[in-house]
C-alpha positions in Angstrom: 156.2 139.6 131.2 156.2 143.4 131.5 154.1 145.8 129.4 157.0 146.6 127.0 157.8 142.9 126.7 154.2 142.2 125.7 154.3 145.0 123.1 157.5 143.5 121.6 155.9 140.0 121.6 152.9 141.3 119.7 155.1 143.2 117.2 157.0 140.0 116.5 153.8 138.0 116.2 152.2 140.5 113.8 155.5 140.7 111.9 155.5 136.9 111.4 151.8 136.8 110.5 152.3 139.5 107.8 155.8 138.5 106.6 154.5 137.5 103.1 152.3 140.6 102.8 153.1 144.3 102.0 152.5 145.3 105.5 154.7 147.4 107.7 154.6 146.8 111.5 155.7 149.6 113.8 156.4 149.4 117.5 155.8 152.6 119.6 155.5 154.9 116.6 154.3 158.5 117.0 151.3 159.8 115.0 150.0 163.3 114.8 146.2 163.7 115.2 144.1 166.2 113.4 144.3 168.5 116.4 148.1 168.6 116.1 148.6 166.5 119.2 151.1 163.7 119.0 150.3 160.2 120.2 152.6 157.2 120.7 150.9 154.1 119.6 152.0 150.7 121.0 151.7 148.9 117.7 150.6 149.9 114.3 150.2 148.2 110.9 150.4 150.1 107.7 149.6 149.0 104.1 148.2 150.3 100.8 145.4 148.9 98.7 144.4 150.5 95.4 146.2 153.7 96.4 144.4 154.0 99.8 146.6 154.0 102.9 145.3 151.9 105.8 146.6 152.2 109.3 145.6 149.9 112.2 146.4 151.0 115.8 146.8 148.5 118.6 147.1 149.6 122.2 148.4 146.5 124.0 147.3 145.8 127.5 148.7 143.0 129.7 147.1 142.8 133.1 147.8 140.2 135.7 144.1 139.6 136.3 141.0 139.8 134.2 139.4 143.2 133.9 135.8 144.3 133.2 134.8 145.1 129.7 133.9 148.7 130.7 137.6 149.3 131.5 138.5 148.5 127.9 135.7 150.1 125.9 
């Protein structure tokens, strides 16, 4: 499985898990940061609760071997 394949797999998985909820799942969507810089995010989930907009970003990684925690954090 390639990196893009893994991202699509996760988008499908999150789409299925949130199908009954008012959640939008986006694959490779671009967001603008406060600095004005644009960032392409692998997977994002957006929803609203009591008028507040919530956005969750997921940067998917699919390595062939285990990696150290320090490489992730």
